[in-house]
C-alpha positions as CSV (number, residue, x, y, z in Angstrom):
1,X,0.0,0.0,0.0
2,X,2.9,2.4,0.8
3,X,4.5,1.7,-2.5
4,X,1.2,2.4,-4.3
5,X,0.8,5.8,-2.6
6,X,4.5,6.7,-3.2
7,X,4.1,5.8,-6.9
8,X,0.9,7.7,-7.1
9,X,2.4,10.9,-5.6
10,X,5.5,10.6,-7.8
11,X,3.7,10.5,-11.1
12,X,-0.1,10.7,-10.6
13,X,-1.0,11.2,-14.3
14,X,0.8,8.2,-15.7
15,X,0.7,5.6,-13.0
16,X,-1.3,2.5,-13.7
17,X,-1.9,-0.6,-11.7
18,X,-3.6,-4.0,-12.5
19,X,-5.9,-6.0,-10.3
20,X,-4.4,-9.3,-9.3
21,X,-7.3,-11.4,-10.5
22,X,-7.6,-10.2,-14.1
23,X,-5.1,-7.8,-15.6
24,X,-7.6,-4.9,-15.5
25,X,-5.8,-1.6,-15.8
26,X,-7.0,1.6,-14.1
27,X,-5.5,4.9,-15.1
28,X,-5.0,6.9,-11.9
29,X,-4.6,10.1,-13.9
30,X,-8.2,10.0,-15.0
31,X,-9.3,9.4,-11.4
32,X,-7.2,12.4,-10.3
33,X,-8.8,14.6,-12.9
34,X,-12.4,13.5,-12.0
35,X,-11.7,14.1,-8.3
36,X,-10.4,17.6,-9.1
37,X,-13.5,18.5,-11.1
38,X,-15.7,17.1,-8.3
39,X,-13.9,19.2,-5.7
40,X,-14.1,22.4,-7.8
41,X,-17.8,21.8,-8.4
42,X,-18.5,21.3,-4.7
43,X,-16.6,24.4,-3.7
44,X,-18.7,26.4,-6.2
45,X,-22.0,25.0,-5.0
46,X,-21.1,25.7,-1.3
47,X,-20.5,29.4,-1.9
48,X,-23.8,31.2,-1.5
49,X,-23.7,34.7,-3.2
50,X,-26.9,35.7,-1.5
51,X,-25.3,35.4,1.9
52,X,-22.0,36.9,1.0
53,X,-21.1,40.3,2.3
54,X,-21.3,43.0,-0.4
55,X,-18.0,44.9,-0.9
56,X,-17.9,48.2,1.1
57,X,-15.9,51.3,0.5
58,X,-13.8,53.2,3.1
59,X,-16.8,55.2,4.1
60,X,-18.6,52.1,5.2
61,X,-21.1,52.3,2.4
62,X,-22.2,49.2,0.6
63,X,-24.4,48.7,-2.5
64,X,-27.6,46.8,-1.8
65,X,-27.9,43.2,-3.1
66,X,-29.2,42.9,-6.7
67,X,-32.6,41.7,-5.5
68,X,-33.1,44.5,-3.0
69,X,-36.1,46.7,-3.2
70,X,-35.4,49.7,-5.4
71,X,-36.7,52.4,-3.2
72,X,-33.3,52.9,-1.5
73,X,-32.6,56.0,-3.7
74,X,-35.5,57.9,-2.1
75,X,-33.8,60.8,-0.3
76,X,-36.3,61.2,2.5
77,X,-39.8,59.6,2.3
78,X,-40.6,60.8,5.8
79,X,-43.5,63.3,5.6
80,X,-44.0,66.2,8.0
81,X,-46.7,64.2,9.8
82,X,-44.5,61.2,10.3
83,X,-42.8,60.2,13.5
84,X,-40.0,62.7,14.1
85,X,-38.2,60.2,16.4
86,X,-37.6,57.9,13.4
87,X,-36.3,60.8,11.4
88,X,-33.8,61.7,14.2
89,X,-32.7,58.1,14.7
90,X,-32.0,57.7,11.0
91,X,-29.7,60.7,11.1
92,X,-27.9,59.3,14.1
93,X,-27.7,55.7,12.9
94,X,-26.6,56.4,9.3
95,X,-26.8,60.1,8.5
96,X,-29.6,59.2,6.2
97,X,-27.6,56.7,4.2
98,X,-29.8,53.8,3.0
99,X,-26.7,51.8,1.9
100,X,-24.9,52.1,5.3
101,X,-23.3,48.9,6.4
102,X,-21.4,48.0,9.6
103,X,-19.4,44.8,9.2
104,X,-18.7,44.2,12.9
105,X,-22.4,44.1,13.8
106,X,-23.9,43.1,10.4
107,X,-26.0,46.2,10.7
108,X,-27.7,47.4,7.5
109,X,-29.6,50.3,6.2
110,X,-30.7,53.7,7.4
111,X,-31.6,52.4,10.8
112,X,-28.7,50.0,11.0
113,X,-30.9,47.0,11.7
114,X,-29.0,43.9,12.9
115,X,-30.1,40.3,12.2
116,X,-30.9,39.8,15.9
117,X,-33.3,42.8,15.9
118,X,-35.0,41.4,12.7
119,X,-35.4,38.0,14.4
120,X,-37.0,39.7,17.5
121,X,-39.5,41.6,15.3
122,X,-40.5,38.5,13.5
123,X,-40.8,36.7,16.8
124,X,-43.1,39.4,18.1
125,X,-45.2,39.2,14.9
126,X,-45.5,35.5,15.3
127,X,-46.5,35.8,19.0
128,X,-49.1,38.4,18.1
129,X,-50.7,36.1,15.5
130,X,-49.6,38.2,12.6
131,X,-48.5,36.3,9.5
132,X,-46.2,39.0,8.1
133,X,-42.5,38.5,8.3
134,X,-39.5,40.6,7.4
135,X,-36.4,39.4,5.5
136,X,-32.8,40.5,5.8
137,X,-33.1,42.1,2.4
138,X,-35.8,44.4,3.7
139,X,-33.2,46.3,5.7
140,X,-31.8,47.8,2.5
141,X,-35.2,49.6,1.9
142,X,-35.9,52.8,3.9
143,X,-39.6,52.2,3.7
144,X,-39.2,48.6,5.0
145,X,-36.7,49.6,7.7
146,X,-39.2,52.2,9.0
147,X,-41.9,49.6,8.9
148,X,-39.7,47.2,10.9
149,X,-39.0,49.9,13.5
150,X,-42.7,50.9,13.7
151,X,-43.7,47.2,14.2
152,X,-41.1,46.8,16.9
153,X,-42.4,49.9,18.7
154,X,-46.0,49.0,18.5
155,X,-45.4,45.4,19.7
156,X,-42.9,46.0,22.5
157,X,-42.9,49.7,23.3
158,X,-46.4,51.0,22.7
159,X,-46.6,52.9,26.0
160,X,-42.9,54.0,26.3
161,X,-41.4,57.4,25.9
162,X,-39.2,58.4,23.0
163,X,-36.1,58.2,25.2
164,X,-36.9,54.6,26.3
165,X,-37.6,53.6,22.7
166,X,-34.4,55.2,21.3
167,X,-32.2,53.8,24.1
168,X,-33.6,50.3,23.8
169,X,-33.1,50.4,20.0
170,X,-29.5,51.2,20.6
171,X,-28.8,49.1,23.7
172,X,-31.2,46.2,23.7
173,X,-34.2,45.3,25.9
174,X,-32.7,47.0,29.0
175,X,-31.0,49.8,27.0
176,X,-32.9,52.5,28.8
177,X,-31.1,51.5,32.0
178,X,-27.6,51.5,30.6
179,X,-25.3,54.5,30.8
180,X,-23.8,53.4,27.5
181,X,-26.9,54.6,25.7
182,X,-26.9,58.1,27.3
183,X,-24.7,59.5,24.6
184,X,-26.9,57.9,21.9
185,X,-30.0,59.6,23.3
186,X,-28.2,63.0,23.4
187,X,-27.4,62.7,19.7
188,X,-31.1,61.8,19.0
189,X,-32.4,64.8,20.9
190,X,-30.2,67.1,18.9
191,X,-32.1,66.1,15.8
192,X,-35.4,66.1,17.6
193,X,-35.0,69.7,18.8
194,X,-33.7,70.7,15.3
195,X,-37.0,69.3,13.8
196,X,-39.1,71.1,16.4
197,X,-37.5,74.4,15.7
198,X,-37.8,74.1,11.9
């Protein structure tokens, strides 16, 4: 067996051997080539372009995936009567950039929605008996991102203040208790007051 392996490694494309009971020859070179094609084919099939991270530039901006909803070019669909808190948070989270992407947190879009937040919103929808579900791709759409935010607010923070909502969005379920979210709330209030004055 050792001699067979050595001979195979020494000259894999020309080595032949015969079976003891019949003089049947097997060209190992053909087997090598077939194995290489099989390995290449498997490696291609295992790579999933839908789940691959889009290339980002130095300003942390990424193009949306090809199948993303095409409303990401809308500059600001928030009307005057819309919730000003969302408007302020969009400015803090992404400066209004619908293609914003944070690699370390896998946060996407104008509201920097992470996969864990999307799972939480879908869990709340399921628990409430609602059949609607959001996908990871929805985060590239400003309209859908705001809808995800509004759904989260209505299902888990319907009676909470703007401060509690913003700090929990930034710091998790107990974010309103964490001093780490104080600075975030300060940034949000800057935009809130700016909107009130205008």
